TORFIKE-466456 format. One record per residue: residue in one letter; x, y, z of N, C-alpha, C in turn. Coordinates in steps of 0.001 Angstrom, whole numbers, padded with zeros to 6 digits, always signed. Each point is the difference from the previous one (the first is absolute). Example, Ala and Ser with C-alpha at 12.3 -4.5 7.8 and 13.67 -1.06 7.14 Angstrom:
<sites>
A+013190-005690+007800-000890+001190+000000+000900+001200+000000 S-000350+001050-000720+000820+001190+000060-000770+001090+000730 
</sites>
This chain:
<sites>
X+003905-069264-073936-000730-000773+000875+000953-000114+001337 X-000724+000426+001053+000688-000035+001196-000147-001555+000730 X+001083-000593+000275+000013-001314+000616+000127+000140+001475 X-000775-000766+000759+000068+000134+001506+001483-000356+000474 X+000642-000918-000721+001318-000518+000366+000971+001136-000026 X-000151+001029-000838+000931+001106+000060-000377+001169+000988 X-000884-000262+000893-000440+000932+001100+000269-000500+001337 X-000114+000767+000968+000176-000387+001418-001077-000987+000421 X-000933-000132-000743-001155-001138+000307+000424-001359-000425 X+000995-000061-000866+000489-001115-000536+000277-001042+001032 X+000846+000180+000952+000318-000945+001069-001255-000495+000758 X-000968+000785+000277-001263-000324+000628-000774-001040-000883 X+000014+000189-001192-000629-000770-001074+000742-001369-000049 X+001332+000014+000066+000671-001264-000007-000199-000763+001235 X-000173+000661+001153-000256-000759+001213-001452-000211+000250 X-000858+000078-001008-001380-000265-000029-000671+000703+001025 X+000289+001251+000313-000658+000815+000989-001129+000898-000521 X-000086+000120-001389-001133+000927-000474-001188-000805-000259 X-001014+000129+000743-001127-000679+000020-001303+000766-000254 X-001011-000794-000422-001321+000651-000108+000037+001386-000744 X+000631-000060-001134+000095+001227-000700-001306+000420-000759 X-000192+001393+000406-001256+000624-000700+000517+000661-001243 X+001328+000467+000145+000651+000491-001151+001567-000298+000131 X+000598-000453-001113+001389-000384-000037+000473+000249-001410 X+000776+001046-000364+000433+000233-001248+000490+001359-000206 X+000436+000312-001358+000487+001358-000313-001102+001014+000270 X+000369+001192+000399-000893+001156+000248+000024+000745-001325 X-000724+001240+000262+000015+001001-001023+001317+000755-000228 X+000944-000054+001048+001212+000735+000024+001124-000959-000680 X+000872+000516-000767+000977-000593-000700+000957-000783+001128 X+000294-001198-000168+000881-000818+000804-000486-000207+001429 X-001327+000087+000148-000546-000166+001456-000853-001350+000012 X+000216-000579+001193-000989-001246+000109-000733+000175+001303 X-001196-000325-000075-001003+000248+001123-000368-001331+000536 X-000457-000017+001406-000520-001268+000514-001096+000471+001056 X-001167-000568-000080-001018+000036+001016-000360-001331+000441 X+000228-000297+001182-000407-001459+000643+000728-000164+001258 X+000320-001217+000355+000680-000283+001252+001520-000351-000035 X+000790+000371+000906+001318-000518+000106+000075-000837+001208 X+000386-001237-000349+000216-001037+001171+001029+000440+000953 X-000292-000104+001289+001108+000181+000866+000507-001241+000734 X-000914-000891+000386+000449-001282+000689-000663-001060-000698 X+000734-000937-000558-000606-001156-000605-000331-001083+000968 X-001087-000848-000257-000344-001122+000806+001089-001163-000517 X+000177-000946+000941+000778-001062-000497-000731-000767-000924 X+000721-000325-001157-000675-000740-001127+000269-001489+000246 X-001179-000721-000315+000005-001473+000107+000080-000372-001383 X+001055-000927-000350+000060-000407-001364-000003+001117-001068 X-000839-000021-000995-000017+001251-000896-001385+000758+000081 X-000685-000158+001157-001196+000735+000151+000237+001458+000286 X-000654+000839-000662+000041+001454+000182-000817+000455+001144 X+000550+000620+000995-000804+000510+001104-000099+001499-000031 X-000983+000576+000375+000191+001546+000221+000982+000369+001048 X+000489+001161-000152+001003+000466+001070-000642+000241+001396 X+000769-000173+001008-000496+000274+001494-000477+001342-000050 X+000704+001094-000556-000397+001212-000079+000731+000866-001155 X-000614+001168-000384+000495+000723-001084-000177+001379+000209 X+000611+000830-000866-000420+001340-000072-001075+000055-001036 X-001181+000304+000410-001219-000097-000873-000288+001330-000729 X-000750-000191-001125-000578+001220-000731+001203+000935-000399 X+001136-000595-000383+001266+000740-000225-000317+000830-001349 X+000584+001215+000021-000041+000917-001172+001431+000322-000138 X+000621-000328-001207+001444+000493-000030+000353-000039-001476 X+001157+000687-000288+000537+000183-001370+001488-000229+000214 X+000636-000385-001209+001496-000127-000013+000404+000392-001377 X+001125+000631+000024+000530+000442-001359+001123-000921-000492 X-000149-000170-001384+001046-000833-000636+001358+000358+000315 X+000859-000876+000404+001451+000171+000301+000216+000568+001382 X-000980+000369+000665+000277+000568+001403-000245-001016+000950 X+000938+000018+001137+000157-001028+000979-001063+000118+001063 X-000625+001248+000149-000889+000035+001073-001468+000435-000355 X-000846-000251+000878-001433+000360-000127-000198+001487+000405 X-000419+000852-000841-000067+001356+000488-001215+000215+000896 X-001191-000703-000232-001222+000246+000795-000721-001245+000230 X-000585-000238+001163-000671-001279+000258-001073+000373+001068 X-001260-000430-000139-000974+000085+001076-000538-001448+000152 X-000372-000355+001293-000607-001301+000204-000602-000102+001288 X-000664-001090+000238-000689-000236+001264+000561-001171+000787 X+000315+000223+001400+000437-001052+000763-001031-000430+001004 X-000349-001161+000372-001004-000280+001001+000512+000199+001405 X+001390+000057+000186+000385+000335+001225+001345+000964-000186 X+000131+000937+000828+001291+000973-000109+001093-000797+000282 X-000037-001122+000737+001246-000854+000309+000552-000435-001285 X-000690-000184-001050+000601-000495-001337+000820+000927-000644 X+000065+001162+000516+000807+001192-000760+001557-000493-000100 X+000457-000589+001000+001344-000572-000051+000238-000981-000999 X-001051-000765-000389+000138-001019-001016+000026+000835-001434 X-000766+001000-000005-000162+000913-001271+001547+000457-000274 X+000649+000548+000984+001355+000525-000236+000901-001141-000282 X-000193-001293+000592+001003-001029-000267-000336-000615-001491 X-001099-000295-000271-000388-000547-001370+000428+001006-001078 X-000278+001324+000217+000278+000966-001037+001344+000536+000177 X+000853-000462+000778+001314+000441+000187+000775+000029-001289 X+000618+001233-000186+000621+000255-001297-000803+000389-001059 X-001186-000116+000034-001088+000515-001010-000550+001353+000391 X+000086+000471+001172-000515+001189+000456+001125+001090+000172 X-000324+001387-000160+001130+000987-000007-000321+000934+001125 X+000981+000545+000593-000126+000974+001015-000746+001282-000515 X-000089+000284-001285-000798+001107-000534-001370-000498-000604 X-000320-001232+000227-001294-000435-000596-001144+000379+000910 X-001269-000282-000510-001280+000417+000876-000758-001333+000093 X+000035-000343+001300-000702-001283+000387-001116+000155+001079 X-001144-000420-000406-001152+000158+000823-000563-001339+000442 X-000060-000242+001408-000572-001306+000433-001240+000369+000731 X-001155-000627-000322-001172+000189+000779-000125-001198+000900 X-000243+000151+001309-000156-001028+000941-001307-000215+000670 X-000448-001286+000223-001211-000291+000503-000104+000412+001587 X+001165-000208+000750-000024+000092+001257+000751+001167+000544 X-000133+001238-000504+000565+001207+000601-001145+000863+000227 X+000163+001021+000996-001048+000857+000362-000510+000720-001267 X-001318+000222-000256-000534+000494-001128+000354+001449-000180 X+000522+000707+001009+000353+001345-000235+001522+000065-000164 X+000675-001090+000140+001536+000007-000080+000567+000088-001373 X+001071+000763-000086+000778+000122-001263+001480+000076+000371 X+000681-001088-000450+001466+000008+000511+000993-000016-001134 X+001286+000370+000391+001082-000359-000959+000877-000944+000826 X+000248-001061-000616+000899-001086+000701+001131-000209-000973 X+001135+000054+000654+001275-000293-000822+000634-001319+000250 X+000177-000775-001071+000619-001288+000323+001141-000028-000868 X+001277-000084+000533+001247+000306-000675-000005+001274-000504 X+000166+000244-001259-000077+001440-000578-001243+000180-000822 X-000924-000916+000303-001366+000303-000814-001057+000468+000842 X-000643+001092-000454-001114+000454+000727-001472-000470-000468 X-000692-000339+000907-001410-000556-000368-001016+000991+000616 X-000914+000366-000782-001175+000789+000524-001013-001041+000408 X-000317+000050+001376-000968-001051+000411-001310+000619+000398 X-001091-000550-000632-001354+000600+000214-001082-001036+000402 X-000985+000449+000511-001197-000978+000259-000766-000233-001111 X-000587-001200-000026-000857-000396-001142-001153-000838+000762 X-001297+000519-000117-000993-000777+000675-001130+000007-001022 X-000312-001147-000442-001091-000204-001060+000098+000855-001108 X+001179+000003-000690+000164+000837-001036+000923-000687-000941 X+000502+000625-001044+001007-000778-000831+001195+000909-000069 X+001140-000461-000336+001104+000756-000153-000149+001069-001277 X-000697-000504-001118-000165+000868-001002-000735+001295+000487 X-001108-000219+000643-000891+001064+000408+000748+000903+000979 X+000776-000609+000914+000735+000771+001013+001068+000882-000699 X+000743-000551-001027+000943+000694-000713-000619+001224-000867 X-001073-000428-000657-000700+001103-000626-000301+001368+001025 X-000535-000538+001052-000407+001114+000944+001297+000829+000458 X+001072-000785+000382+001224+000509+000528+000524+000985-001073 X+000010-000227-001273+000541+000854-000999-001095+001106-000520 X-001180-000228+000517-001053+000962-000489-000570-000113-001397 X-000023-001363-000436-000500-000110-001281-001403-000621+000184 X-000732+000351-001110-001485-000369-000146-000047-001063-001039 X-000869-000923+000099-000066-001051-001059-000346+000515-001290 X-000699+001201-000041-000284+000681-001280+001308+000406-000695 X+001015+000319+000796+001324+000533-000619+000634-001197-000880 X-000274-001229+000356+000599-001043-000704-000812-001028-000768 X-001372+000218+000113-000900-000909-000617+000061-000404-001455 X+000678+000966-000842+000136-000384-001357+001344-000773-000216 X+000691-000158+000927+001340-000673-000150-000112-001566+000046 X+000834-000748-000617-000036-001446+000141+000625-000382+001375 X+000030-001294+000326+000631-000503+001317+001470+000628+000123 X+000761-000175-001098+001442+000402+000126+000172+001555+000187 X-000868+000728-000806+000023+001477+000202-000417+000417+001401 X-001113-000683+000477-000418+000369+001440+001159-000165+000884 X+000689-001134-000032+001061-000326+000887+001090+001094-000005 X+000352+000290-001305+001087+001045-000156-000437+001303+000536 X-001294+000493-000148-000331+001348+000285-000036-000022+001599 X-000550-001081+000751+000015-000035+001322+001349+000102+000639 X+000862-000899-000482+001272-000099+000642+000969+001082-000396 X-000175+000635-001108+000641+001176-000219-000304+001218+000837 X-001310+000018+000503-000422+001084+000716+000579-000266+001521 X+000204-001296+000315+000375-000255+001252+001496+000406+000388 X+000776+000141-001046+001427+000308+000061+000175+001360+000566 X-000924+000886-000118+000090+001460+000283-000501+000222+001479 X-000552-001049+000538-000553+000111+001337+001093+000412+001083 X-000242+001007+000764+000911+000374+001003-000812-000215+001356 X+000467-001066+000703-000802-000467+001087+000801+000086+001277 X-000214+000867+000970+000885+000007+001174-000763-000743+001124 X-000109-001203-000008-000666-000787+000971+001037-000227+001121 X-000628-000292+001281+000888-000321+001123+000907-001033-000254 X+001343+000168+000256+001017-001127-000200+000019-000817+001287 X-000278-001334-000139+000233-000927+001055+000711-001085-000352 X+000565-000810+000942+000895-001131-000289-001012-001174-000238 X+000587-001066-000546-000865-001250-000387-000408-000518+001442 X+000889-000125+001080-000281-000499+001344-001157+000761+000553 X+000025+001369-000128-001027+000881+000482-001332-000296-000622 X+000080-000248-001300-001231-000318-000866-000554-001444+000561 X+000893-000794+000234-000466-001338+000688-000666+000095+001266 X+000399+001041+000759-000625+000144+001317-001376+000761-000174 X-000118+000835-000961-001067+000713-000276-001284-000685-000716 X+000617-001069-000771-001145-000729-000913-001029-000646+000863 X-001153-000121-000559-001190-000558+000588-000217-001446-000404 X-001139-000701+000546-000239-001265-000481-000348-000013-001490 X+000285-000986-000590-000251+000032-001392-001532-000426-000168 X-000607+000776-000912-001382-000102+000003-000394-001043-001067 X-000995-000777+000245-000365-001107-000949-000754+000831-001116 X+000459-000119-001145-000622+000701-001110-001487-000419-000348 X-000390-001154+000614-001294-000516-000348-001035+000230+001048 X+000504+000566+001088-000850+000432+001154+000276+001318+000521 X-000953+000538+000814+000218+001475+000446+000388-000077+001532 X+000977-000933+000221+000636+000059+001281+001353-000640+000048 X+000782+000481+001018+001335-000451+000050+000106-001510+000074 X+001140-000510-000503+000109-001485+000045+000504-000415+001412 
</sites>
């Protein structure tokens, strides 16, 4: 039985950052723990003992972590603003690896843009996401069809998709975080079809 405490997700669990889990548990691969949900980046100030939702999170996260390993090999998620990428690097500091595969879909970058952004020694693939889900975008990115995985359970689907992403060779334009801030657009309100 793989316990989250023995993986790179353990610290995030301890800090109560793993929220809204669609899936959280051992996967079909030995020693592997999977998570689908949100990772809180910035918490609201708590009054007394009331639980408040975070100010913002990496949403729709898809990730796995191996028992006894200190870093997360692959992670995909959605950010409402490209500006939050620096928080991702800070919150996940020590849990990411220079050889890991990290995909961040952003609400407010050009729909045709695909970047590589390096923060410290960690590379992030930054892609647009408009009215879609991280799951669907990742399936498209690796060229999987839902028929390929329909017979698998949720743990098996997560394994299959994330194993396929590790082999992706993506040579996107490399830009700096500051350059990305200059290029980002207004954050679109997810509930309306116009910029905020």
